[in-house]
N, C-alpha and C positions, 0 to 999 in steps of 0.2 A: 506705459503701454506694453513694454517687453515683459514685465512681470505678469501682467494680465494675460498676455498671449500664452506664456508658459503654463500658467495655472489652468487656462482653458484647455490646452493640449493635454495636460496631465489628467484633468477631470474626464476628458473624452476618452482617453486611453483606459482608465479604470472602468468607466461605464461600459466600454466595448468588451473588456475582458469579462465583466460580470454577466453581460448579456450572452456572450458566447458560451460561458461555463454552464449556463442553464440548459443548453441544447446539446451538450456533448453526450454521445452514446458509446458504450463499450463496457468491457469487463474490467479493464484497467489491471493494475497489479493486485495480486491477492492481498488481503489485509494482513496476512502473515508477515508482510512488510519487507522481505529481504531485497526486493528489487528497487527500494529507495534508500538502501544503506550503502554508505561509503563508495567504493569503486563501482557499485552496480547502479547507482542513481542515474536518472536521466539528465540531459542538458548539462553535461560537464564541459567546462571551458579549459583550454590549455594555453599557457604562455610560458616560454622558456625563461622569462624574467621574474616569475612569481612563484610563491610556494604552492604546494599541491592543493591547499584549501585555506583560504583566508578565514580568520576567526569571524564567526557570524552567528546570528540567531534568526530563525525564520518562523514566522507565524502563518500557519496554513489552515485553510478551511476546506474540508472535503465533503462532497455530497454524492451519495449513491442511492439508486433505486433498484430493488430486486424484482424478479419476475413475479413475486408474490405481492408486490406493491408495498413492501417494507421500505421505509425511508431511513437511511443511515447518515447521520451528520457527525463528523469527527473534527474537532478542533485540536490542533497539534502544535507543540513548540519543538523546534528542531535546532539543537545547539551544536555548534562545531567549534573546536578549539585546536589551534596548532600545537604540535608537539615536536620540538626541534625543527630542523630544516626540511625533513622529508615526511613527517607524520602528522596525523590529525585524529582526534577522537570525536565521535558523534554520539549524542544522546537525544532520543525522541520520546516526548512525553505527550501522549494523546488522551483526550476525553471524548467519549462517544455517547450519542443519543440515538435510540432506535424507536421508530414508531411504525406499527403494522397492524394487521387485522387481529392478531392474537394478543398483543400487549404493547405497552410503552415501557422502555427500560433506559437506563443511563448509568454511567460510571466510568472510572478510569479504564483505559485500554492497556494492552501490554506495553511494557517499557523496552525499547530497543537500545542497544549499545554496541559500538564497534570501534575498531582501530584500523586506520588506513595508512599504508606506507607506500612511498614511491619506490618501487623496486628497480626501475630504470628510467632515467631522464636523459633525453637527447634533444637536439635543437628543434626537431620537428615533431616529436612524439614523446609520450610517457606511458609507462606501464604501472598500474596501481594494484595493490593487493589489499584485501580486507578480511579481517576475522572479527567475529562478534557473536551476539546472541540476543535472545528475548526472554524477559521475565514476566510471568503471569501476575495479574493484579487481583484476580479472584478465581474461584473454582469453576467458572463457566456453567453455573447451574442456577441462573436467575429464574424465578417462578412467575407464573401469571397471577392475576388478582385472586383466583380461586385455588391457588396452590399447586397448579399443574406445571411440570417442567417444560421449559420453552426450548425450541430448536436453537441451533447454533447461530442462526441469523439474528437472534435477539440477544445474544451474549456479547458483552463488551470486552471479554477476554477469551482467548483461545484455551486458557487453562493449562498451558504446557510450557516447559523450559525447552528452548530451541537453541541449536547451534547454527551458525551462519559463516560461510566463507565465499569469497569471490575475487575476481580479477577483471581488469579492464585495460583496453588499449585506446588511448585518446590522442587525437590530433586536433588541429584547428577546425577541421571540417567533419571528422568522423569519430564515432564512439562505438566500440564493440566491447561487450561485457558478458561475463558468464558468472553464475553463482549457484550455490548449493545450500539447502536448508533442511534440517531434520528435527522433528519433535522427539524429545527424549523420554516422554512419558505419555500415558493416556490422561484425559481430563476427567472431571467428575460430572459431566453433563448427563442428565437422566431422561432426556426426551425420548419417548417411545409412544407409538400410536395408542396402545392399550390404555394409557393414562388419560386420554381425551375421550374415551368412550362415555357417552351420556352428556357430553358438553354441547352447548349450542354451537360451538365453533369446531366441532369434530371434523366436519367436511374440510375446513380450511387447514386444520392440523395435519390431516392425512396427505396434504400436498407436499409437506416438508420431508426430507430424508431423515430416517432414524439416526440419532447421534449419541446413543447410550454408551457412556464410557469410551468416547471416541479417542482413537489415536490416529493422527493424520499420517498419510504416506509421505515418502521422501520426495522433495522437489528439486529440480534443476531449472535454471532460467537462462535465456540467451537474449541479449538486446543488441540491436544494431540501429544507429541513428545517423542521419545526415544533418549537420548544423549549418546555419547561415547567420553570420554575425557582422554587425557594424559597431560603431562607437557606442550608440545608445540602445539599439534594438538587437534582439536575437530571436531566432525561430528554429524549429527543428521538426523533422518527420522521421518516423521509425517504426520498427516492429518489435514487439515484446512477446516472447513465447515462454510459457511455464509448463514444464513437463513433469507430471506426477507419475513416477515410474514404479511405485508400489501402491497398492490399494489401501484405502483407509480401513481401520479395524474398528468394529463396534461389538457390543454385547447383544445377545439375542436369546429369547425364550426365558422360561421360569428358572432355568439352571444357570443363567448368565454365561452362556457359551460364547466364546470369541469367534467371530466370523469376519471374512473380508467383504467389504461393501461393494457390490457390483456397480460398475460404471463410474467409480471415483478416481480411476487412474486415467492416463492419457494427457493430451496436450491442450492448452488454451492459448490462443494467439490473439493479440490485440494490435491494431494499427493505431499509432499514437502521433499526436502533434502538440506542439506547445509554442508559446510566444512569451517574450519578456521585454521589459523596458527598464533601463537603469537611469534613474533621475540624476544621480551624482555618484561619487565614489563610495557613498555610504548606503544609499537606499535603492532597492530594486523591487519590481513587482513581476510576478510570473503567473501564467495560466497553463493548465495541463488538460488536454482533451483526448478522448480515445474512441475507437470504434471496434466492437467485438467482431472478429473474423471467425473464430472457432472456439468452442467451449467444451468442457467435459459434460458427460451425460448427467451425472449426479454430483452434488456438492454438499456432503454431510457436514463439512466444516463451516458452511454458511458464508463462504467467501465470494460467491458469484454475484455479479452486478450486471443489470441491463443498461443502466445509465450511470456514468461517473464523471466527475469533474473536480478540479481543485483550483483554488486561487490563493496565492501566498505573497507575503511581504517579507523581504529579506533586509536585514540591517547588518552591515559589516562594521567591525571595530578593531 
């Protein structure tokens, strides 16, 4: 009877998380990904009796819908391994499917790697620091069925080598984190409106921002969360802001002149909430939900979302 009850409770939990994930609305973290790396990730727990990050592998399913009705599905494997008593390395391996009015695409997304170190550990708090980066998996120039270059919303890779750094302050109840990300090169995306002239989808293509030879601007992020924890359950609420303090650069005109893309700088703010349940010392399940509070005017990088949610299964070893 007890086993049956536990199974029913677990099944109900999973069904509830799946139901809630389908109705979450928000921009979430940019797919550039640094707000889920190391010290900058959400829902960090702290205990003075444990290492900064247990060895684990997490299987995550992300769903996002853009204002153009593009649907983005990303399946991700997130691997974390302890290094000594104070460090851990993280490797994220995503695969993405995109479906929208212009095309259907799929492929490996950018690979993220980072090292996190406990800079200071006290009885009631810890300070973590992270350094890392991202590696492109393609040149971000996937084409439509008729050979026209697609906007960045349809690309499975940002096409750039990125550097990332961050720091966080973690207690049992609070998380405060900040991070920095910078693209080191422009990508090879060739999307521009003139290529779609004469296409039956020209009107839809004109809605997307030009991203010809895009180089993303520099980003900083700030996260604050309030956590609520029990033996099995945990939940949190918080705010995530990502400020792009330099505009994106794109090419324009027949002479390939480099220009700053208007409206691509500024702040995006998201209200976030999440819930998790730990079945035992090995297995846990997590849901992440958000609501967009403020977004940038234009997103040539294709990272804006109107609806976003994720569900993950974590296995510790």
